[in-house]
Wavefront OBJ file of the C-alpha trace (Angstrom):
o trace
v 0.280 0.056 0.093
v 1.255 3.629 -0.747
v 0.882 5.857 1.553
v -0.596 9.583 0.883
v 1.237 12.419 0.173
v 0.767 15.313 2.747
v -1.209 17.406 0.409
v -4.093 14.500 -0.455
v -4.151 13.732 3.637
v -6.480 16.107 5.886
v -5.193 18.298 8.482
v -5.096 16.265 11.915
v -7.532 17.180 13.927
v -5.700 17.611 17.185
v -3.581 20.697 15.707
v -6.527 23.122 15.835
v -7.136 25.858 13.645
v -4.408 26.788 11.563
v -2.313 29.525 12.292
v -0.645 32.321 9.822
v 3.029 32.040 9.342
v 4.959 35.146 11.117
v 7.216 37.077 9.096
v 10.400 34.989 10.189
v 8.645 31.938 9.331
v 7.684 33.147 5.799
v 11.392 34.242 5.536
v 12.699 30.542 6.272
v 10.320 28.896 3.556
v 11.183 31.571 0.827
v 14.865 30.938 1.749
v 14.317 27.384 1.737
v 12.430 27.805 -1.705
v 15.246 29.876 -3.391
v 17.879 27.124 -2.298
v 16.270 24.362 -4.014
v 15.620 26.912 -7.127
v 11.904 27.625 -6.733
v 10.772 31.193 -6.910
v 8.333 30.863 -3.873
v 7.754 28.326 -1.581
v 5.696 25.343 -2.027
v 3.572 23.472 0.813
v 6.593 21.354 2.254
v 8.860 24.984 2.372
v 5.666 26.201 4.546
v 5.157 23.193 6.591
v 9.134 22.699 7.257
v 9.158 26.446 8.049
v 6.191 26.357 10.773
v 7.508 23.262 12.381
v 11.235 25.047 12.988
v 11.221 25.732 17.059
v 8.122 23.736 17.948
v 8.868 22.244 21.184
v 9.068 18.310 20.406
v 6.654 16.635 22.818
v 6.500 13.207 20.919
v 8.598 11.870 18.148
v 7.601 11.965 14.469
v 5.832 8.974 13.278
v 6.938 7.436 10.099
l 1 2 3 4 5 6 7 8 9 10 11 12 13 14 15 16 17 18 19 20 21 22 23 24 25 26 27 28 29 30 31 32 33 34 35 36 37 38 39 40 41 42 43 44 45 46 47 48 49 50 51 52 53 54 55 56 57 58 59 60 61 62
């Protein structure tokens, strides 16, 4: 069975309502996109920037 991509999954209910990225997190996402040769950040860049700096309360599932 093939796992669904992150953009094909619904948002987990335990996360609550989505919050806007801070200007610093937006800059990190834009920098990641530029490093990858993209003109603007994609969903994965935004998710990665949003997760940076969050407290690690539980390990990520794989």
